[in-house]
BAKOLSE-842502 format. One record per atom (N, C-alpha, C, O): residue in three letters; chain; atom name; x, y, z. Coordinates in Angstrom, 3 decimals. Layout:
rec aa:ALA&ch:A&at:CA&east:X&north:Y&up:Z
...
This chain:
rec aa:MET&ch:A&at:N&east:21.792&north:-22.428&up:-33.827
rec aa:MET&ch:A&at:CA&east:20.445&north:-22.139&up:-34.365
rec aa:MET&ch:A&at:C&east:19.881&north:-20.885&up:-33.769
rec aa:MET&ch:A&at:O&east:19.876&north:-20.680&up:-32.555
rec aa:THR&ch:A&at:N&east:19.413&north:-20.067&up:-34.647
rec aa:THR&ch:A&at:CA&east:18.822&north:-18.717&up:-34.223
rec aa:THR&ch:A&at:C&east:17.330&north:-18.756&up:-34.285
rec aa:THR&ch:A&at:O&east:16.741&north:-19.254&up:-35.244
rec aa:TYR&ch:A&at:N&east:16.690&north:-18.199&up:-33.200
rec aa:TYR&ch:A&at:CA&east:15.287&north:-18.244&up:-33.159
rec aa:TYR&ch:A&at:C&east:14.732&north:-16.823&up:-33.231
rec aa:TYR&ch:A&at:O&east:15.275&north:-15.896&up:-32.630
rec aa:LEU&ch:A&at:N&east:13.660&north:-16.675&up:-33.964
rec aa:LEU&ch:A&at:CA&east:12.982&north:-15.285&up:-34.063
rec aa:LEU&ch:A&at:C&east:12.145&north:-15.172&up:-32.813
rec aa:LEU&ch:A&at:O&east:11.327&north:-16.044&up:-32.518
rec aa:THR&ch:A&at:N&east:12.343&north:-14.136&up:-32.107
rec aa:THR&ch:A&at:CA&east:11.504&north:-13.943&up:-30.807
rec aa:THR&ch:A&at:C&east:10.671&north:-12.723&up:-30.864
rec aa:THR&ch:A&at:O&east:10.944&north:-11.818&up:-31.652
rec aa:HIS&ch:A&at:N&east:9.695&north:-12.670&up:-30.079
rec aa:HIS&ch:A&at:CA&east:8.739&north:-11.457&up:-30.028
rec aa:HIS&ch:A&at:C&east:8.648&north:-11.112&up:-28.546
rec aa:HIS&ch:A&at:O&east:8.795&north:-11.937&up:-27.644
rec aa:THR&ch:A&at:N&east:8.394&north:-9.826&up:-28.384
rec aa:THR&ch:A&at:CA&east:8.131&north:-9.283&up:-27.029
rec aa:THR&ch:A&at:C&east:6.662&north:-9.565&up:-26.705
rec aa:THR&ch:A&at:O&east:5.904&north:-9.926&up:-27.606
rec aa:PRO&ch:A&at:N&east:6.252&north:-9.417&up:-25.487
rec aa:PRO&ch:A&at:CA&east:4.834&north:-9.573&up:-25.123
rec aa:PRO&ch:A&at:C&east:4.059&north:-8.425&up:-25.798
rec aa:PRO&ch:A&at:O&east:2.941&north:-8.711&up:-26.227
rec aa:ASP&ch:A&at:N&east:4.471&north:-7.263&up:-25.936
rec aa:ASP&ch:A&at:CA&east:3.801&north:-6.164&up:-26.715
rec aa:ASP&ch:A&at:C&east:3.547&north:-6.525&up:-28.099
rec aa:ASP&ch:A&at:O&east:2.441&north:-6.287&up:-28.585
rec aa:GLU&ch:A&at:N&east:4.546&north:-7.127&up:-28.843
rec aa:GLU&ch:A&at:CA&east:4.436&north:-7.570&up:-30.147
rec aa:GLU&ch:A&at:C&east:3.366&north:-8.678&up:-30.285
rec aa:GLU&ch:A&at:O&east:2.547&north:-8.652&up:-31.203
rec aa:VAL&ch:A&at:N&east:3.392&north:-9.598&up:-29.400
rec aa:VAL&ch:A&at:CA&east:2.433&north:-10.752&up:-29.397
rec aa:VAL&ch:A&at:C&east:1.051&north:-10.225&up:-29.177
rec aa:VAL&ch:A&at:O&east:0.101&north:-10.730&up:-29.775
rec aa:ALA&ch:A&at:N&east:0.895&north:-9.186&up:-28.304
rec aa:ALA&ch:A&at:CA&east:-0.445&north:-8.637&up:-27.931
rec aa:ALA&ch:A&at:C&east:-1.005&north:-7.951&up:-29.290
rec aa:ALA&ch:A&at:O&east:-2.177&north:-8.043&up:-29.654
rec aa:ASP&ch:A&at:N&east:-0.066&north:-7.303&up:-29.932
rec aa:ASP&ch:A&at:CA&east:-0.487&north:-6.618&up:-31.234
rec aa:ASP&ch:A&at:C&east:-0.971&north:-7.683&up:-32.268
rec aa:ASP&ch:A&at:O&east:-1.978&north:-7.525&up:-32.959
rec aa:THR&ch:A&at:N&east:-0.171&north:-8.769&up:-32.311
rec aa:THR&ch:A&at:CA&east:-0.534&north:-9.822&up:-33.253
rec aa:THR&ch:A&at:C&east:-1.829&north:-10.453&up:-32.957
rec aa:THR&ch:A&at:O&east:-2.633&north:-10.704&up:-33.855
rec aa:LEU&ch:A&at:N&east:-2.055&north:-10.721&up:-31.690
rec aa:LEU&ch:A&at:CA&east:-3.289&north:-11.504&up:-31.200
rec aa:LEU&ch:A&at:C&east:-4.454&north:-10.478&up:-31.011
rec aa:LEU&ch:A&at:O&east:-5.609&north:-10.863&up:-30.831
rec aa:LYS&ch:A&at:N&east:-4.120&north:-9.212&up:-31.058
rec aa:LYS&ch:A&at:CA&east:-5.151&north:-8.142&up:-30.875
rec aa:LYS&ch:A&at:C&east:-5.856&north:-8.344&up:-29.491
rec aa:LYS&ch:A&at:O&east:-7.075&north:-8.445&up:-29.350
rec aa:VAL&ch:A&at:N&east:-4.950&north:-8.387&up:-28.517
rec aa:VAL&ch:A&at:CA&east:-5.318&north:-8.481&up:-27.073
rec aa:VAL&ch:A&at:C&east:-4.484&north:-7.549&up:-26.290
rec aa:VAL&ch:A&at:O&east:-3.460&north:-7.091&up:-26.797
rec aa:HIS&ch:A&at:N&east:-4.852&north:-7.227&up:-25.062
rec aa:HIS&ch:A&at:CA&east:-4.056&north:-6.446&up:-24.178
rec aa:HIS&ch:A&at:C&east:-2.856&north:-7.224&up:-23.703
rec aa:HIS&ch:A&at:O&east:-2.917&north:-8.439&up:-23.515
rec aa:VAL&ch:A&at:N&east:-1.767&north:-6.512&up:-23.512
rec aa:VAL&ch:A&at:CA&east:-0.552&north:-7.145&up:-23.096
rec aa:VAL&ch:A&at:C&east:-0.667&north:-7.935&up:-21.806
rec aa:VAL&ch:A&at:O&east:0.047&north:-8.919&up:-21.608
rec aa:SER&ch:A&at:N&east:-1.537&north:-7.519&up:-20.955
rec aa:SER&ch:A&at:CA&east:-1.759&north:-8.285&up:-19.695
rec aa:SER&ch:A&at:C&east:-2.349&north:-9.607&up:-19.961
rec aa:SER&ch:A&at:O&east:-2.140&north:-10.543&up:-19.189
rec aa:THR&ch:A&at:N&east:-3.078&north:-9.729&up:-21.019
rec aa:THR&ch:A&at:CA&east:-3.601&north:-11.136&up:-21.491
rec aa:THR&ch:A&at:C&east:-2.447&north:-11.971&up:-21.880
rec aa:THR&ch:A&at:O&east:-2.400&north:-13.145&up:-21.514
rec aa:VAL&ch:A&at:N&east:-1.507&north:-11.443&up:-22.601
rec aa:VAL&ch:A&at:CA&east:-0.235&north:-12.243&up:-23.001
rec aa:VAL&ch:A&at:C&east:0.453&north:-12.725&up:-21.700
rec aa:VAL&ch:A&at:O&east:0.804&north:-13.901&up:-21.598
rec aa:TYR&ch:A&at:N&east:0.634&north:-11.902&up:-20.788
rec aa:TYR&ch:A&at:CA&east:1.326&north:-12.273&up:-19.528
rec aa:TYR&ch:A&at:C&east:0.486&north:-13.368&up:-18.783
rec aa:TYR&ch:A&at:O&east:1.052&north:-14.300&up:-18.210
rec aa:ARG&ch:A&at:N&east:-0.807&north:-13.242&up:-18.802
rec aa:ARG&ch:A&at:CA&east:-1.547&north:-14.251&up:-18.211
rec aa:ARG&ch:A&at:C&east:-1.601&north:-15.628&up:-18.951
rec aa:ARG&ch:A&at:O&east:-1.709&north:-16.674&up:-18.310
rec aa:LEU&ch:A&at:N&east:-1.523&north:-15.603&up:-20.326
rec aa:LEU&ch:A&at:CA&east:-1.337&north:-16.766&up:-21.027
rec aa:LEU&ch:A&at:C&east:0.036&north:-17.476&up:-20.758
rec aa:LEU&ch:A&at:O&east:0.125&north:-18.703&up:-20.724
rec aa:ILE&ch:A&at:N&east:1.095&north:-16.637&up:-20.569
rec aa:ILE&ch:A&at:CA&east:2.388&north:-17.156&up:-20.118
rec aa:ILE&ch:A&at:C&east:2.327&north:-17.832&up:-18.732
rec aa:ILE&ch:A&at:O&east:2.830&north:-18.932&up:-18.501
rec aa:ASP&ch:A&at:N&east:1.641&north:-17.048&up:-17.795
rec aa:ASP&ch:A&at:CA&east:1.526&north:-17.639&up:-16.477
rec aa:ASP&ch:A&at:C&east:0.774&north:-18.842&up:-16.368
rec aa:ASP&ch:A&at:O&east:1.044&north:-19.694&up:-15.521
rec aa:ASP&ch:A&at:N&east:-0.258&north:-18.965&up:-17.272
rec aa:ASP&ch:A&at:CA&east:-1.101&north:-20.173&up:-17.331
rec aa:ASP&ch:A&at:C&east:-0.569&north:-21.304&up:-18.118
rec aa:ASP&ch:A&at:O&east:-1.208&north:-22.339&up:-18.308
rec aa:ASP&ch:A&at:N&east:0.684&north:-21.065&up:-18.596
rec aa:ASP&ch:A&at:CA&east:1.365&north:-22.191&up:-19.415
rec aa:ASP&ch:A&at:C&east:0.548&north:-22.459&up:-20.663
rec aa:ASP&ch:A&at:O&east:0.581&north:-23.582&up:-21.166
rec aa:LYS&ch:A&at:N&east:-0.182&north:-21.489&up:-21.187
rec aa:LYS&ch:A&at:CA&east:-0.883&north:-21.660&up:-22.455
rec aa:LYS&ch:A&at:C&east:-0.018&north:-21.086&up:-23.630
rec aa:LYS&ch:A&at:O&east:-0.232&north:-21.413&up:-24.798
rec aa:LEU&ch:A&at:N&east:0.905&north:-20.272&up:-23.285
rec aa:LEU&ch:A&at:CA&east:1.805&north:-19.743&up:-24.354
rec aa:LEU&ch:A&at:C&east:3.236&north:-19.855&up:-23.781
rec aa:LEU&ch:A&at:O&east:3.572&north:-19.285&up:-22.743
rec aa:ASP&ch:A&at:N&east:4.085&north:-20.653&up:-24.551
rec aa:ASP&ch:A&at:CA&east:5.472&north:-20.869&up:-24.076
rec aa:ASP&ch:A&at:C&east:6.250&north:-19.603&up:-24.329
rec aa:ASP&ch:A&at:O&east:6.146&north:-18.921&up:-25.349
rec aa:ALA&ch:A&at:N&east:7.047&north:-19.350&up:-23.297
rec aa:ALA&ch:A&at:CA&east:7.939&north:-18.161&up:-23.371
rec aa:ALA&ch:A&at:C&east:9.205&north:-18.432&up:-22.546
rec aa:ALA&ch:A&at:O&east:9.227&north:-19.256&up:-21.631
rec aa:ILE&ch:A&at:N&east:10.268&north:-17.683&up:-22.925
rec aa:ILE&ch:A&at:CA&east:11.499&north:-17.776&up:-22.153
rec aa:ILE&ch:A&at:C&east:11.835&north:-16.461&up:-21.520
rec aa:ILE&ch:A&at:O&east:11.512&north:-15.421&up:-22.094
rec aa:SER&ch:A&at:N&east:12.478&north:-16.444&up:-20.349
rec aa:SER&ch:A&at:CA&east:12.971&north:-15.251&up:-19.778
rec aa:SER&ch:A&at:C&east:14.383&north:-14.979&up:-20.164
rec aa:SER&ch:A&at:O&east:15.266&north:-15.821&up:-19.997
rec aa:VAL&ch:A&at:N&east:14.604&north:-13.761&up:-20.700
rec aa:VAL&ch:A&at:CA&east:15.927&north:-13.331&up:-21.147
rec aa:VAL&ch:A&at:C&east:16.178&north:-12.058&up:-20.312
rec aa:VAL&ch:A&at:O&east:15.523&north:-11.030&up:-20.484
rec aa:ARG&ch:A&at:N&east:17.156&north:-12.183&up:-19.403
rec aa:ARG&ch:A&at:CA&east:17.472&north:-11.029&up:-18.549
rec aa:ARG&ch:A&at:C&east:16.269&north:-10.428&up:-17.921
rec aa:ARG&ch:A&at:O&east:16.058&north:-9.216&up:-17.984
rec aa:SER&ch:A&at:N&east:15.482&north:-11.254&up:-17.321
rec aa:SER&ch:A&at:CA&east:14.188&north:-10.859&up:-16.665
rec aa:SER&ch:A&at:C&east:13.172&north:-10.156&up:-17.556
rec aa:SER&ch:A&at:O&east:12.368&north:-9.361&up:-17.069
rec aa:ARG&ch:A&at:N&east:13.198&north:-10.432&up:-18.822
rec aa:ARG&ch:A&at:CA&east:12.119&north:-9.999&up:-19.803
rec aa:ARG&ch:A&at:C&east:11.717&north:-11.249&up:-20.557
rec aa:ARG&ch:A&at:O&east:12.521&north:-12.089&up:-20.960
rec aa:TRP&ch:A&at:N&east:10.385&north:-11.301&up:-20.715
rec aa:TRP&ch:A&at:CA&east:9.778&north:-12.411&up:-21.477
rec aa:TRP&ch:A&at:C&east:9.990&north:-12.261&up:-22.988
rec aa:TRP&ch:A&at:O&east:9.888&north:-11.170&up:-23.549
rec aa:ARG&ch:A&at:N&east:10.286&north:-13.390&up:-23.614
rec aa:ARG&ch:A&at:CA&east:10.358&north:-13.515&up:-25.083
rec aa:ARG&ch:A&at:C&east:9.564&north:-14.683&up:-25.486
rec aa:ARG&ch:A&at:O&east:9.552&north:-15.728&up:-24.836
rec aa:ILE&ch:A&at:N&east:8.864&north:-14.479&up:-26.627
rec aa:ILE&ch:A&at:CA&east:8.080&north:-15.587&up:-27.155
rec aa:ILE&ch:A&at:C&east:8.633&north:-16.017&up:-28.523
rec aa:ILE&ch:A&at:O&east:8.682&north:-15.202&up:-29.444
rec aa:THR&ch:A&at:N&east:9.036&north:-17.247&up:-28.663
rec aa:THR&ch:A&at:CA&east:9.555&north:-17.630&up:-29.971
rec aa:THR&ch:A&at:C&east:8.495&north:-17.668&up:-31.091
rec aa:THR&ch:A&at:O&east:7.308&north:-17.842&up:-30.816
rec aa:ASP&ch:A&at:N&east:8.893&north:-17.519&up:-32.247
rec aa:ASP&ch:A&at:CA&east:7.946&north:-17.501&up:-33.390
rec aa:ASP&ch:A&at:C&east:7.253&north:-18.817&up:-33.474
rec aa:ASP&ch:A&at:O&east:6.062&north:-18.867&up:-33.782
rec aa:GLU&ch:A&at:N&east:7.973&north:-19.921&up:-33.202
rec aa:GLU&ch:A&at:CA&east:7.475&north:-21.255&up:-33.178
rec aa:GLU&ch:A&at:C&east:6.360&north:-21.343&up:-32.153
rec aa:GLU&ch:A&at:O&east:5.288&north:-21.865&up:-32.459
rec aa:SER&ch:A&at:N&east:6.590&north:-20.828&up:-30.902
rec aa:SER&ch:A&at:CA&east:5.695&north:-20.932&up:-29.893
rec aa:SER&ch:A&at:C&east:4.350&north:-20.116&up:-30.243
rec aa:SER&ch:A&at:O&east:3.229&north:-20.561&up:-29.997
rec aa:LEU&ch:A&at:N&east:4.577&north:-18.963&up:-30.803
rec aa:LEU&ch:A&at:CA&east:3.390&north:-18.146&up:-31.140
rec aa:LEU&ch:A&at:C&east:2.605&north:-18.859&up:-32.279
rec aa:LEU&ch:A&at:O&east:1.379&north:-18.931&up:-32.202
rec aa:ARG&ch:A&at:N&east:3.261&north:-19.373&up:-33.304
rec aa:ARG&ch:A&at:CA&east:2.525&north:-20.047&up:-34.365
rec aa:ARG&ch:A&at:C&east:1.793&north:-21.329&up:-33.822
rec aa:ARG&ch:A&at:O&east:0.689&north:-21.652&up:-34.259
rec aa:ARG&ch:A&at:N&east:2.425&north:-22.018&up:-32.891
rec aa:ARG&ch:A&at:CA&east:1.759&north:-23.186&up:-32.257
rec aa:ARG&ch:A&at:C&east:0.511&north:-22.767&up:-31.566
rec aa:ARG&ch:A&at:O&east:-0.530&north:-23.403&up:-31.728
rec aa:PHE&ch:A&at:N&east:0.582&north:-21.673&up:-30.769
rec aa:PHE&ch:A&at:CA&east:-0.536&north:-21.154&up:-30.066
rec aa:PHE&ch:A&at:C&east:-1.671&north:-20.753&up:-30.929
rec aa:PHE&ch:A&at:O&east:-2.831&north:-20.971&up:-30.577
rec aa:MET&ch:A&at:N&east:-1.357&north:-20.137&up:-32.117
rec aa:MET&ch:A&at:CA&east:-2.272&north:-19.709&up:-33.058
rec aa:MET&ch:A&at:C&east:-2.823&north:-20.812&up:-33.926
rec aa:MET&ch:A&at:O&east:-3.709&north:-20.567&up:-34.744
rec aa:GLY&ch:A&at:N&east:-2.316&north:-22.032&up:-33.768
rec aa:GLY&ch:A&at:CA&east:-2.794&north:-23.133&up:-34.501
rec aa:GLY&ch:A&at:C&east:-2.156&north:-23.133&up:-35.977
rec aa:GLY&ch:A&at:O&east:-2.733&north:-23.697&up:-36.906
rec aa:LEU&ch:A&at:N&east:-1.058&north:-22.536&up:-36.119
rec aa:LEU&ch:A&at:CA&east:-0.422&north:-22.466&up:-37.464
rec aa:LEU&ch:A&at:C&east:0.598&north:-23.519&up:-37.571
rec aa:LEU&ch:A&at:O&east:1.130&north:-23.943&up:-36.545
rec aa:ALA&ch:A&at:N&east:0.918&north:-23.980&up:-38.746
rec aa:ALA&ch:A&at:CA&east:1.972&north:-24.997&up:-38.964
rec aa:ALA&ch:A&at:C&east:3.376&north:-24.340&up:-38.685
rec aa:ALA&ch:A&at:O&east:3.623&north:-23.188&up:-39.042
rec aa:PRO&ch:A&at:N&east:4.238&north:-25.102&up:-38.057
rec aa:PRO&ch:A&at:CA&east:5.626&north:-24.508&up:-37.781
rec aa:PRO&ch:A&at:C&east:6.338&north:-24.306&up:-39.027
rec aa:PRO&ch:A&at:O&east:6.203&north:-25.068&up:-39.984
rec aa:MET&ch:A&at:N&east:7.160&north:-23.203&up:-39.030
rec aa:MET&ch:A&at:CA&east:8.042&north:-22.986&up:-40.169
rec aa:MET&ch:A&at:C&east:9.290&north:-23.787&up:-40.095
rec aa:MET&ch:A&at:O&east:9.858&north:-23.916&up:-39.011
rec aa:ALA&ch:A&at:N&east:9.759&north:-24.339&up:-41.185
rec aa:ALA&ch:A&at:CA&east:10.979&north:-25.166&up:-41.026
rec aa:ALA&ch:A&at:C&east:12.179&north:-24.276&up:-41.066
rec aa:ALA&ch:A&at:O&east:12.208&north:-23.321&up:-41.842
rec aa:LEU&ch:A&at:N&east:13.197&north:-24.557&up:-40.241
rec aa:LEU&ch:A&at:CA&east:14.432&north:-23.786&up:-40.305
rec aa:LEU&ch:A&at:C&east:15.473&north:-24.578&up:-40.911
rec aa:LEU&ch:A&at:O&east:15.789&north:-25.654&up:-40.404
rec aa:MET&ch:A&at:N&east:16.048&north:-24.130&up:-41.981
rec aa:MET&ch:A&at:CA&east:17.176&north:-24.758&up:-42.717
rec aa:MET&ch:A&at:C&east:18.430&north:-24.419&up:-42.056
rec aa:MET&ch:A&at:O&east:18.669&north:-23.253&up:-41.742
rec aa:GLU&ch:A&at:N&east:19.327&north:-25.467&up:-41.802
rec aa:GLU&ch:A&at:CA&east:20.565&north:-25.291&up:-41.250
rec aa:GLU&ch:A&at:C&east:21.685&north:-25.727&up:-42.176
rec aa:GLU&ch:A&at:O&east:21.455&north:-26.535&up:-43.076
rec aa:ASP&ch:A&at:N&east:22.855&north:-25.229&up:-41.986
rec aa:ASP&ch:A&at:CA&east:23.943&north:-25.601&up:-42.815
rec aa:ASP&ch:A&at:C&east:24.467&north:-27.075&up:-42.687
rec aa:ASP&ch:A&at:O&east:25.289&north:-27.552&up:-43.469
rec aa:ASP&ch:A&at:N&east:23.944&north:-27.717&up:-41.684
rec aa:ASP&ch:A&at:CA&east:24.425&north:-29.144&up:-41.425
rec aa:ASP&ch:A&at:C&east:23.684&north:-30.114&up:-42.243
rec aa:ASP&ch:A&at:O&east:23.881&north:-31.318&up:-42.078
rec aa:GLY&ch:A&at:N&east:22.797&north:-29.653&up:-43.164
rec aa:GLY&ch:A&at:CA&east:22.084&north:-30.679&up:-44.027
rec aa:GLY&ch:A&at:C&east:20.829&north:-31.139&up:-43.437
rec aa:GLY&ch:A&at:O&east:20.257&north:-32.124&up:-43.904
rec aa:HIS&ch:A&at:N&east:20.370&north:-30.500&up:-42.453
rec aa:HIS&ch:A&at:CA&east:19.119&north:-30.953&up:-41.744
rec aa:HIS&ch:A&at:C&east:18.062&north:-29.796&up:-41.759
rec aa:HIS&ch:A&at:O&east:18.436&north:-28.623&up:-41.766
rec aa:THR&ch:A&at:N&east:16.814&north:-30.122&up:-41.763
rec aa:THR&ch:A&at:CA&east:15.780&north:-29.178&up:-41.604
rec aa:THR&ch:A&at:C&east:15.179&north:-29.362&up:-40.317
rec aa:THR&ch:A&at:O&east:14.719&north:-30.465&up:-40.023
rec aa:TYR&ch:A&at:N&east:15.129&north:-28.314&up:-39.450
rec aa:TYR&ch:A&at:CA&east:14.635&north:-28.395&up:-38.144
rec aa:TYR&ch:A&at:C&east:13.262&north:-27.693&up:-38.037
rec aa:TYR&ch:A&at:O&east:12.985&north:-26.706&up:-38.717
rec aa:SER&ch:A&at:N&east:12.442&north:-28.242&up:-37.170
rec aa:SER&ch:A&at:CA&east:11.137&north:-27.576&up:-36.952
rec aa:SER&ch:A&at:C&east:10.709&north:-27.968&up:-35.595
rec aa:SER&ch:A&at:O&east:11.445&north:-28.700&up:-34.933
rec aa:VAL&ch:A&at:N&east:9.532&north:-27.528&up:-35.099
rec aa:VAL&ch:A&at:CA&east:8.997&north:-27.882&up:-33.847
rec aa:VAL&ch:A&at:C&east:8.804&north:-29.398&up:-33.677
rec aa:VAL&ch:A&at:O&east:8.904&north:-29.907&up:-32.561
rec aa:THR&ch:A&at:N&east:8.528&north:-30.124&up:-34.777
rec aa:THR&ch:A&at:CA&east:8.264&north:-31.432&up:-34.695
rec aa:THR&ch:A&at:C&east:9.497&north:-32.354&up:-34.750
rec aa:THR&ch:A&at:O&east:9.379&north:-33.551&up:-34.491
rec aa:GLY&ch:A&at:N&east:10.672&north:-31.810&up:-35.082
rec aa:GLY&ch:A&at:CA&east:11.900&north:-32.575&up:-35.007
rec aa:GLY&ch:A&at:C&east:12.872&north:-32.153&up:-36.115
rec aa:GLY&ch:A&at:O&east:12.966&north:-30.993&up:-36.518
rec aa:CYS&ch:A&at:N&east:13.573&north:-33.166&up:-36.565
rec aa:CYS&ch:A&at:CA&east:14.644&north:-32.915&up:-37.567
rec aa:CYS&ch:A&at:C&east:14.545&north:-34.005&up:-38.677
rec aa:CYS&ch:A&at:O&east:14.267&north:-35.174&up:-38.409
rec aa:GLU&ch:A&at:N&east:14.767&north:-33.597&up:-39.822
rec aa:GLU&ch:A&at:CA&east:14.779&north:-34.529&up:-40.999
rec aa:GLU&ch:A&at:C&east:15.872&north:-34.285&up:-41.944
rec aa:GLU&ch:A&at:O&east:16.307&north:-33.140&up:-42.067
rec aa:GLU&ch:A&at:N&east:16.341&north:-35.225&up:-42.601
rec aa:GLU&ch:A&at:CA&east:17.529&north:-35.092&up:-43.506
rec aa:GLU&ch:A&at:C&east:17.075&north:-34.302&up:-44.799
rec aa:GLU&ch:A&at:O&east:16.010&north:-34.596&up:-45.342
rec aa:ARG&ch:A&at:N&east:17.836&north:-33.362&up:-45.256
rec aa:ARG&ch:A&at:CA&east:17.581&north:-32.612&up:-46.462
rec aa:ARG&ch:A&at:C&east:18.243&north:-33.385&up:-47.618
rec aa:ARG&ch:A&at:O&east:19.362&north:-33.878&up:-47.478
rec aa:SER&ch:A&at:N&east:17.533&north:-33.487&up:-48.771
rec aa:SER&ch:A&at:CA&east:18.121&north:-34.140&up:-49.859
rec aa:SER&ch:A&at:C&east:18.999&north:-33.337&up:-50.783
rec aa:SER&ch:A&at:O&east:19.533&north:-33.878&up:-51.751
């Protein structure tokens, strides 16, 4: 499964805040992020959850639809 990720700078632009605010949100565990080679990345799902938006479903070839809330069978 592939995830769309954003840099802290991209998230700052999206939220219209300074990048240091994004790092503070990550440090305060208010915005989920992963460290990739010592650089923070924020998944699209995490950003949408933080913004209060519904998660986007990810369709996979195995016949299931995946989202933040889990997995369901595709008809």
